[in-house]
PDB file with SEQRES, HELIX, SHEET and CRYST1 records, atoms N, CA, C and O in Angstrom:
SEQRES   1 A   64  UNK UNK UNK UNK UNK UNK UNK UNK UNK UNK UNK UNK UNK          
SEQRES   2 A   64  UNK UNK UNK UNK UNK UNK UNK UNK UNK UNK UNK UNK UNK          
SEQRES   3 A   64  UNK UNK UNK UNK UNK UNK UNK UNK UNK UNK UNK UNK UNK          
SEQRES   4 A   64  UNK UNK UNK UNK UNK UNK UNK UNK UNK UNK UNK UNK UNK          
SEQRES   5 A   64  UNK UNK UNK UNK UNK UNK UNK UNK UNK UNK UNK UNK              
HELIX    1 AA1 UNK A   11  UNK A   26  1                                  16    
HELIX    2 AA2 UNK A   34  UNK A   36  5                                   3    
HELIX    3 AA3 UNK A   48  UNK A   61  1                                  14    
SHEET    1 AA1 2 UNK A   2  UNK A   4  0                                        
SHEET    2 AA1 2 UNK A  31  UNK A  33  1                                        
CRYST1    1.000    1.000    1.000  90.00  90.00  90.00 P 1           1          
ATOM      1  N   UNK A   1      17.944   7.536  29.915  1.00  0.00           N  
ATOM      2  CA  UNK A   1      17.522   7.199  28.567  1.00  0.00           C  
ATOM      3  C   UNK A   1      16.250   6.350  28.649  1.00  0.00           C  
ATOM      4  O   UNK A   1      16.079   5.519  29.541  1.00  0.00           O  
ATOM      5  N   UNK A   2      15.381   6.593  27.691  1.00  0.00           N  
ATOM      6  CA  UNK A   2      14.127   5.832  27.610  1.00  0.00           C  
ATOM      7  C   UNK A   2      14.224   4.924  26.359  1.00  0.00           C  
ATOM      8  O   UNK A   2      14.528   5.361  25.249  1.00  0.00           O  
ATOM      9  N   UNK A   3      13.947   3.651  26.618  1.00  0.00           N  
ATOM     10  CA  UNK A   3      13.975   2.690  25.531  1.00  0.00           C  
ATOM     11  C   UNK A   3      12.509   2.643  24.978  1.00  0.00           C  
ATOM     12  O   UNK A   3      11.576   2.329  25.717  1.00  0.00           O  
ATOM     13  N   UNK A   4      12.341   2.948  23.719  1.00  0.00           N  
ATOM     14  CA  UNK A   4      10.987   2.903  23.099  1.00  0.00           C  
ATOM     15  C   UNK A   4      10.742   1.511  22.548  1.00  0.00           C  
ATOM     16  O   UNK A   4      11.207   1.156  21.465  1.00  0.00           O  
ATOM     17  N   UNK A   5      10.004   0.735  23.317  1.00  0.00           N  
ATOM     18  CA  UNK A   5       9.649  -0.643  22.883  1.00  0.00           C  
ATOM     19  C   UNK A   5       8.254  -0.541  22.253  1.00  0.00           C  
ATOM     20  O   UNK A   5       7.231  -0.483  22.935  1.00  0.00           O  
ATOM     21  N   UNK A   6       8.269  -0.523  20.947  1.00  0.00           N  
ATOM     22  CA  UNK A   6       6.957  -0.352  20.252  1.00  0.00           C  
ATOM     23  C   UNK A   6       7.116  -0.967  18.854  1.00  0.00           C  
ATOM     24  O   UNK A   6       8.205  -0.936  18.281  1.00  0.00           O  
ATOM     25  N   UNK A   7       6.058  -1.511  18.325  1.00  0.00           N  
ATOM     26  CA  UNK A   7       6.158  -2.039  16.947  1.00  0.00           C  
ATOM     27  C   UNK A   7       6.219  -0.932  15.922  1.00  0.00           C  
ATOM     28  O   UNK A   7       5.783   0.188  16.189  1.00  0.00           O  
ATOM     29  N   UNK A   8       6.749  -1.226  14.763  1.00  0.00           N  
ATOM     30  CA  UNK A   8       6.892  -0.221  13.685  1.00  0.00           C  
ATOM     31  C   UNK A   8       6.749  -0.903  12.337  1.00  0.00           C  
ATOM     32  O   UNK A   8       7.565  -0.703  11.437  1.00  0.00           O  
ATOM     33  N   UNK A   9       5.730  -1.690  12.210  1.00  0.00           N  
ATOM     34  CA  UNK A   9       5.541  -2.517  11.021  1.00  0.00           C  
ATOM     35  C   UNK A   9       4.480  -1.987  10.040  1.00  0.00           C  
ATOM     36  O   UNK A   9       4.316  -2.524   8.945  1.00  0.00           O  
ATOM     37  N   UNK A  10       3.777  -0.947  10.441  1.00  0.00           N  
ATOM     38  CA  UNK A  10       2.814  -0.336   9.519  1.00  0.00           C  
ATOM     39  C   UNK A  10       2.753   1.184   9.776  1.00  0.00           C  
ATOM     40  O   UNK A  10       3.350   1.664  10.739  1.00  0.00           O  
ATOM     41  N   UNK A  11       2.063   1.918   8.953  1.00  0.00           N  
ATOM     42  CA  UNK A  11       2.099   3.374   9.060  1.00  0.00           C  
ATOM     43  C   UNK A  11       1.519   3.881  10.363  1.00  0.00           C  
ATOM     44  O   UNK A  11       2.041   4.866  10.885  1.00  0.00           O  
ATOM     45  N   UNK A  12       0.502   3.301  10.919  1.00  0.00           N  
ATOM     46  CA  UNK A  12      -0.066   3.725  12.196  1.00  0.00           C  
ATOM     47  C   UNK A  12       0.954   3.532  13.359  1.00  0.00           C  
ATOM     48  O   UNK A  12       1.113   4.405  14.212  1.00  0.00           O  
ATOM     49  N   UNK A  13       1.610   2.401  13.358  1.00  0.00           N  
ATOM     50  CA  UNK A  13       2.637   2.147  14.344  1.00  0.00           C  
ATOM     51  C   UNK A  13       3.812   3.100  14.249  1.00  0.00           C  
ATOM     52  O   UNK A  13       4.315   3.597  15.257  1.00  0.00           O  
ATOM     53  N   UNK A  14       4.234   3.342  13.036  1.00  0.00           N  
ATOM     54  CA  UNK A  14       5.345   4.295  12.828  1.00  0.00           C  
ATOM     55  C   UNK A  14       4.955   5.693  13.286  1.00  0.00           C  
ATOM     56  O   UNK A  14       5.743   6.395  13.919  1.00  0.00           O  
ATOM     57  N   UNK A  15       3.723   6.090  12.957  1.00  0.00           N  
ATOM     58  CA  UNK A  15       3.270   7.412  13.378  1.00  0.00           C  
ATOM     59  C   UNK A  15       3.294   7.527  14.926  1.00  0.00           C  
ATOM     60  O   UNK A  15       3.701   8.550  15.477  1.00  0.00           O  
ATOM     61  N   UNK A  16       2.853   6.464  15.595  1.00  0.00           N  
ATOM     62  CA  UNK A  16       2.842   6.464  17.050  1.00  0.00           C  
ATOM     63  C   UNK A  16       4.230   6.620  17.606  1.00  0.00           C  
ATOM     64  O   UNK A  16       4.449   7.432  18.506  1.00  0.00           O  
ATOM     65  N   UNK A  17       5.178   5.858  17.089  1.00  0.00           N  
ATOM     66  CA  UNK A  17       6.586   5.921  17.530  1.00  0.00           C  
ATOM     67  C   UNK A  17       7.128   7.305  17.269  1.00  0.00           C  
ATOM     68  O   UNK A  17       7.818   7.849  18.131  1.00  0.00           O  
ATOM     69  N   UNK A  18       6.860   7.889  16.152  1.00  0.00           N  
ATOM     70  CA  UNK A  18       7.393   9.211  15.840  1.00  0.00           C  
ATOM     71  C   UNK A  18       6.755  10.287  16.733  1.00  0.00           C  
ATOM     72  O   UNK A  18       7.420  11.268  17.065  1.00  0.00           O  
ATOM     73  N   UNK A  19       5.535  10.135  17.112  1.00  0.00           N  
ATOM     74  CA  UNK A  19       4.883  11.052  18.094  1.00  0.00           C  
ATOM     75  C   UNK A  19       5.553  10.934  19.430  1.00  0.00           C  
ATOM     76  O   UNK A  19       5.862  11.942  20.066  1.00  0.00           O  
ATOM     77  N   UNK A  20       5.780   9.737  19.859  1.00  0.00           N  
ATOM     78  CA  UNK A  20       6.497   9.516  21.163  1.00  0.00           C  
ATOM     79  C   UNK A  20       7.846  10.192  21.096  1.00  0.00           C  
ATOM     80  O   UNK A  20       8.219  10.892  22.038  1.00  0.00           O  
ATOM     81  N   UNK A  21       8.592  10.012  20.028  1.00  0.00           N  
ATOM     82  CA  UNK A  21       9.900  10.618  19.897  1.00  0.00           C  
ATOM     83  C   UNK A  21       9.817  12.146  19.941  1.00  0.00           C  
ATOM     84  O   UNK A  21      10.646  12.796  20.578  1.00  0.00           O  
ATOM     85  N   UNK A  22       8.845  12.701  19.282  1.00  0.00           N  
ATOM     86  CA  UNK A  22       8.677  14.154  19.227  1.00  0.00           C  
ATOM     87  C   UNK A  22       8.424  14.692  20.643  1.00  0.00           C  
ATOM     88  O   UNK A  22       8.990  15.714  21.031  1.00  0.00           O  
ATOM     89  N   UNK A  23       7.594  14.017  21.391  1.00  0.00           N  
ATOM     90  CA  UNK A  23       7.276  14.387  22.791  1.00  0.00           C  
ATOM     91  C   UNK A  23       8.536  14.331  23.623  1.00  0.00           C  
ATOM     92  O   UNK A  23       8.822  15.263  24.374  1.00  0.00           O  
ATOM     93  N   UNK A  24       9.304  13.246  23.503  1.00  0.00           N  
ATOM     94  CA  UNK A  24      10.502  13.071  24.286  1.00  0.00           C  
ATOM     95  C   UNK A  24      11.561  14.195  23.908  1.00  0.00           C  
ATOM     96  O   UNK A  24      12.250  14.733  24.774  1.00  0.00           O  
ATOM     97  N   UNK A  25      11.639  14.492  22.662  1.00  0.00           N  
ATOM     98  CA  UNK A  25      12.546  15.589  22.218  1.00  0.00           C  
ATOM     99  C   UNK A  25      12.167  16.923  22.873  1.00  0.00           C  
ATOM    100  O   UNK A  25      13.021  17.659  23.367  1.00  0.00           O  
ATOM    101  N   UNK A  26      10.856  17.210  22.862  1.00  0.00           N  
ATOM    102  CA  UNK A  26      10.372  18.439  23.494  1.00  0.00           C  
ATOM    103  C   UNK A  26      10.665  18.485  24.963  1.00  0.00           C  
ATOM    104  O   UNK A  26      10.938  19.552  25.512  1.00  0.00           O  
ATOM    105  N   UNK A  27      10.611  17.316  25.627  1.00  0.00           N  
ATOM    106  CA  UNK A  27      10.918  17.219  27.021  1.00  0.00           C  
ATOM    107  C   UNK A  27      12.432  17.117  27.315  1.00  0.00           C  
ATOM    108  O   UNK A  27      12.874  17.047  28.462  1.00  0.00           O  
ATOM    109  N   UNK A  28      13.174  17.115  26.235  1.00  0.00           N  
ATOM    110  CA  UNK A  28      14.642  16.981  26.324  1.00  0.00           C  
ATOM    111  C   UNK A  28      15.056  15.713  27.034  1.00  0.00           C  
ATOM    112  O   UNK A  28      15.964  15.721  27.866  1.00  0.00           O  
ATOM    113  N   UNK A  29      14.385  14.616  26.702  1.00  0.00           N  
ATOM    114  CA  UNK A  29      14.716  13.329  27.271  1.00  0.00           C  
ATOM    115  C   UNK A  29      15.411  12.468  26.187  1.00  0.00           C  
ATOM    116  O   UNK A  29      14.976  12.376  25.039  1.00  0.00           O  
ATOM    117  N   UNK A  30      16.476  11.871  26.620  1.00  0.00           N  
ATOM    118  CA  UNK A  30      17.162  10.940  25.682  1.00  0.00           C  
ATOM    119  C   UNK A  30      16.375   9.689  25.488  1.00  0.00           C  
ATOM    120  O   UNK A  30      15.647   9.244  26.375  1.00  0.00           O  
ATOM    121  N   UNK A  31      16.529   9.111  24.296  1.00  0.00           N  
ATOM    122  CA  UNK A  31      15.760   7.874  24.036  1.00  0.00           C  
ATOM    123  C   UNK A  31      16.526   7.014  23.031  1.00  0.00           C  
ATOM    124  O   UNK A  31      17.411   7.482  22.314  1.00  0.00           O  
ATOM    125  N   UNK A  32      16.146   5.740  23.014  1.00  0.00           N  
ATOM    126  CA  UNK A  32      16.676   4.765  22.059  1.00  0.00           C  
ATOM    127  C   UNK A  32      15.463   4.200  21.361  1.00  0.00           C  
ATOM    128  O   UNK A  32      14.555   3.667  21.999  1.00  0.00           O  
ATOM    129  N   UNK A  33      15.453   4.317  20.067  1.00  0.00           N  
ATOM    130  CA  UNK A  33      14.334   3.767  19.281  1.00  0.00           C  
ATOM    131  C   UNK A  33      14.930   2.714  18.311  1.00  0.00           C  
ATOM    132  O   UNK A  33      15.640   3.069  17.369  1.00  0.00           O  
ATOM    133  N   UNK A  34      14.636   1.426  18.551  1.00  0.00           N  
ATOM    134  CA  UNK A  34      15.139   0.391  17.607  1.00  0.00           C  
ATOM    135  C   UNK A  34      14.757   0.680  16.167  1.00  0.00           C  
ATOM    136  O   UNK A  34      15.457   0.255  15.248  1.00  0.00           O  
ATOM    137  N   UNK A  35      13.678   1.383  15.957  1.00  0.00           N  
ATOM    138  CA  UNK A  35      13.221   1.728  14.642  1.00  0.00           C  
ATOM    139  C   UNK A  35      14.291   2.541  13.880  1.00  0.00           C  
ATOM    140  O   UNK A  35      14.419   2.430  12.661  1.00  0.00           O  
ATOM    141  N   UNK A  36      15.027   3.333  14.607  1.00  0.00           N  
ATOM    142  CA  UNK A  36      16.019   4.248  13.986  1.00  0.00           C  
ATOM    143  C   UNK A  36      17.393   3.640  13.842  1.00  0.00           C  
ATOM    144  O   UNK A  36      18.264   4.210  13.185  1.00  0.00           O  
ATOM    145  N   UNK A  37      17.596   2.477  14.456  1.00  0.00           N  
ATOM    146  CA  UNK A  37      18.947   1.885  14.407  1.00  0.00           C  
ATOM    147  C   UNK A  37      19.003   0.957  13.172  1.00  0.00           C  
ATOM    148  O   UNK A  37      18.275  -0.032  13.086  1.00  0.00           O  
ATOM    149  N   UNK A  38      19.855   1.297  12.257  1.00  0.00           N  
ATOM    150  CA  UNK A  38      20.015   0.474  11.072  1.00  0.00           C  
ATOM    151  C   UNK A  38      21.155  -0.549  11.303  1.00  0.00           C  
ATOM    152  O   UNK A  38      22.324  -0.280  11.026  1.00  0.00           O  
ATOM    153  N   UNK A  39      20.772  -1.693  11.805  1.00  0.00           N  
ATOM    154  CA  UNK A  39      21.792  -2.710  12.123  1.00  0.00           C  
ATOM    155  C   UNK A  39      22.109  -3.548  10.910  1.00  0.00           C  
ATOM    156  O   UNK A  39      23.095  -4.284  10.921  1.00  0.00           O  
ATOM    157  N   UNK A  40      21.302  -3.466   9.850  1.00  0.00           N  
ATOM    158  CA  UNK A  40      21.638  -4.142   8.649  1.00  0.00           C  
ATOM    159  C   UNK A  40      20.905  -3.456   7.490  1.00  0.00           C  
ATOM    160  O   UNK A  40      19.879  -2.805   7.688  1.00  0.00           O  
ATOM    161  N   UNK A  41      21.446  -3.611   6.285  1.00  0.00           N  
ATOM    162  CA  UNK A  41      20.817  -3.009   5.104  1.00  0.00           C  
ATOM    163  C   UNK A  41      20.177  -4.097   4.283  1.00  0.00           C  
ATOM    164  O   UNK A  41      20.581  -5.259   4.336  1.00  0.00           O  
ATOM    165  N   UNK A  42      19.179  -3.712   3.527  1.00  0.00           N  
ATOM    166  CA  UNK A  42      18.503  -4.659   2.651  1.00  0.00           C  
ATOM    167  C   UNK A  42      19.535  -5.334   1.792  1.00  0.00           C  
ATOM    168  O   UNK A  42      20.424  -4.683   1.242  1.00  0.00           O  
ATOM    169  N   UNK A  43      19.422  -6.615   1.676  1.00  0.00           N  
ATOM    170  CA  UNK A  43      20.360  -7.401   0.884  1.00  0.00           C  
ATOM    171  C   UNK A  43      21.499  -7.944   1.648  1.00  0.00           C  
ATOM    172  O   UNK A  43      22.140  -8.897   1.205  1.00  0.00           O  
ATOM    173  N   UNK A  44      21.797  -7.350   2.841  1.00  0.00           N  
ATOM    174  CA  UNK A  44      22.868  -7.835   3.726  1.00  0.00           C  
ATOM    175  C   UNK A  44      22.430  -9.102   4.411  1.00  0.00           C  
ATOM    176  O   UNK A  44      21.238  -9.387   4.527  1.00  0.00           O  
ATOM    177  N   UNK A  45      23.395  -9.851   4.859  1.00  0.00           N  
ATOM    178  CA  UNK A  45      23.101 -11.017   5.680  1.00  0.00           C  
ATOM    179  C   UNK A  45      22.530 -10.569   7.036  1.00  0.00           C  
ATOM    180  O   UNK A  45      23.161  -9.772   7.731  1.00  0.00           O  
ATOM    181  N   UNK A  46      21.370 -11.061   7.411  1.00  0.00           N  
ATOM    182  CA  UNK A  46      20.742 -10.696   8.644  1.00  0.00           C  
ATOM    183  C   UNK A  46      21.425 -11.391   9.812  1.00  0.00           C  
ATOM    184  O   UNK A  46      21.505 -12.620   9.826  1.00  0.00           O  
ATOM    185  N   UNK A  47      21.906 -10.661  10.767  1.00  0.00           N  
ATOM    186  CA  UNK A  47      22.569 -11.233  11.931  1.00  0.00           C  
ATOM    187  C   UNK A  47      21.668 -10.991  13.167  1.00  0.00           C  
ATOM    188  O   UNK A  47      21.744  -9.952  13.823  1.00  0.00           O  
ATOM    189  N   UNK A  48      20.815 -11.997  13.453  1.00  0.00           N  
ATOM    190  CA  UNK A  48      19.910 -11.895  14.571  1.00  0.00           C  
ATOM    191  C   UNK A  48      20.619 -11.636  15.899  1.00  0.00           C  
ATOM    192  O   UNK A  48      20.132 -10.876  16.737  1.00  0.00           O  
ATOM    193  N   UNK A  49      21.785 -12.282  16.080  1.00  0.00           N  
ATOM    194  CA  UNK A  49      22.509 -12.137  17.313  1.00  0.00           C  
ATOM    195  C   UNK A  49      22.952 -10.656  17.490  1.00  0.00           C  
ATOM    196  O   UNK A  49      22.896 -10.103  18.588  1.00  0.00           O  
ATOM    197  N   UNK A  50      23.379 -10.060  16.402  1.00  0.00           N  
ATOM    198  CA  UNK A  50      23.847  -8.661  16.474  1.00  0.00           C  
ATOM    199  C   UNK A  50      22.691  -7.768  16.872  1.00  0.00           C  
ATOM    200  O   UNK A  50      22.845  -6.907  17.739  1.00  0.00           O  
ATOM    201  N   UNK A  51      21.494  -7.964  16.232  1.00  0.00           N  
ATOM    202  CA  UNK A  51      20.341  -7.163  16.572  1.00  0.00           C  
ATOM    203  C   UNK A  51      19.940  -7.377  18.012  1.00  0.00           C  
ATOM    204  O   UNK A  51      19.663  -6.411  18.722  1.00  0.00           O  
ATOM    205  N   UNK A  52      19.902  -8.590  18.453  1.00  0.00           N  
ATOM    206  CA  UNK A  52      19.535  -8.918  19.824  1.00  0.00           C  
ATOM    207  C   UNK A  52      20.465  -8.273  20.830  1.00  0.00           C  
ATOM    208  O   UNK A  52      20.019  -7.686  21.816  1.00  0.00           O  
ATOM    209  N   UNK A  53      21.786  -8.387  20.574  1.00  0.00           N  
ATOM    210  CA  UNK A  53      22.739  -7.873  21.526  1.00  0.00           C  
ATOM    211  C   UNK A  53      22.707  -6.336  21.589  1.00  0.00           C  
ATOM    212  O   UNK A  53      22.870  -5.754  22.661  1.00  0.00           O  
ATOM    213  N   UNK A  54      22.505  -5.715  20.488  1.00  0.00           N  
ATOM    214  CA  UNK A  54      22.447  -4.223  20.436  1.00  0.00           C  
ATOM    215  C   UNK A  54      21.191  -3.777  21.212  1.00  0.00           C  
ATOM    216  O   UNK A  54      21.271  -2.821  21.983  1.00  0.00           O  
ATOM    217  N   UNK A  55      20.033  -4.444  21.028  1.00  0.00           N  
ATOM    218  CA  UNK A  55      18.861  -4.086  21.785  1.00  0.00           C  
ATOM    219  C   UNK A  55      19.017  -4.387  23.262  1.00  0.00           C  
ATOM    220  O   UNK A  55      18.559  -3.595  24.086  1.00  0.00           O  
ATOM    221  N   UNK A  56      19.630  -5.476  23.629  1.00  0.00           N  
ATOM    222  CA  UNK A  56      19.864  -5.809  25.011  1.00  0.00           C  
ATOM    223  C   UNK A  56      20.747  -4.751  25.658  1.00  0.00           C  
ATOM    224  O   UNK A  56      20.483  -4.325  26.782  1.00  0.00           O  
ATOM    225  N   UNK A  57      21.773  -4.334  24.970  1.00  0.00           N  
ATOM    226  CA  UNK A  57      22.674  -3.289  25.534  1.00  0.00           C  
ATOM    227  C   UNK A  57      21.882  -2.006  25.784  1.00  0.00           C  
ATOM    228  O   UNK A  57      22.023  -1.375  26.831  1.00  0.00           O  
ATOM    229  N   UNK A  58      21.040  -1.623  24.802  1.00  0.00           N  
ATOM    230  CA  UNK A  58      20.263  -0.379  24.949  1.00  0.00           C  
ATOM    231  C   UNK A  58      19.256  -0.464  26.125  1.00  0.00           C  
ATOM    232  O   UNK A  58      19.064   0.495  26.873  1.00  0.00           O  
ATOM    233  N   UNK A  59      18.636  -1.631  26.252  1.00  0.00           N  
ATOM    234  CA  UNK A  59      17.720  -1.853  27.338  1.00  0.00           C  
ATOM    235  C   UNK A  59      18.450  -1.715  28.703  1.00  0.00           C  
ATOM    236  O   UNK A  59      17.970  -1.050  29.622  1.00  0.00           O  
ATOM    237  N   UNK A  60      19.591  -2.352  28.788  1.00  0.00           N  
ATOM    238  CA  UNK A  60      20.349  -2.300  30.029  1.00  0.00           C  
ATOM    239  C   UNK A  60      20.786  -0.890  30.417  1.00  0.00           C  
ATOM    240  O   UNK A  60      20.852  -0.551  31.599  1.00  0.00           O  
ATOM    241  N   UNK A  61      21.087  -0.069  29.396  1.00  0.00           N  
ATOM    242  CA  UNK A  61      21.554   1.294  29.637  1.00  0.00           C  
ATOM    243  C   UNK A  61      20.422   2.268  29.883  1.00  0.00           C  
ATOM    244  O   UNK A  61      20.655   3.398  30.314  1.00  0.00           O  
ATOM    245  N   UNK A  62      19.233   1.855  29.622  1.00  0.00           N  
ATOM    246  CA  UNK A  62      18.031   2.713  29.766  1.00  0.00           C  
ATOM    247  C   UNK A  62      17.577   2.782  31.208  1.00  0.00           C  
ATOM    248  O   UNK A  62      17.725   1.847  31.995  1.00  0.00           O  
ATOM    249  N   UNK A  63      17.003   3.964  31.516  1.00  0.00           N  
ATOM    250  CA  UNK A  63      16.364   4.150  32.847  1.00  0.00           C  
ATOM    251  C   UNK A  63      14.955   3.557  32.885  1.00  0.00           C  
ATOM    252  O   UNK A  63      14.517   2.977  33.879  1.00  0.00           O  
ATOM    253  N   UNK A  64      14.264   3.733  31.749  1.00  0.00           N  
ATOM    254  CA  UNK A  64      12.908   3.216  31.676  1.00  0.00           C  
ATOM    255  C   UNK A  64      12.642   2.750  30.270  1.00  0.00           C  
ATOM    256  O   UNK A  64      11.547   2.271  29.975  1.00  0.00           O  
TER     257      UNK A  64                                                      
END                                                                             
């Protein structure tokens, strides 16, 4: 699995992440994109520990 560590805070950054994901899909490579993981919804209490631990787990399970 490939962990996609990239910012996604504006349209250019989102486009870049989506391009990377498209390439990885074509190469049939598994990936984890924090951008796609909805760990909380707007209006919910933000749990930084939960976000951190989920990302740490994904990093540890990734090959690169």
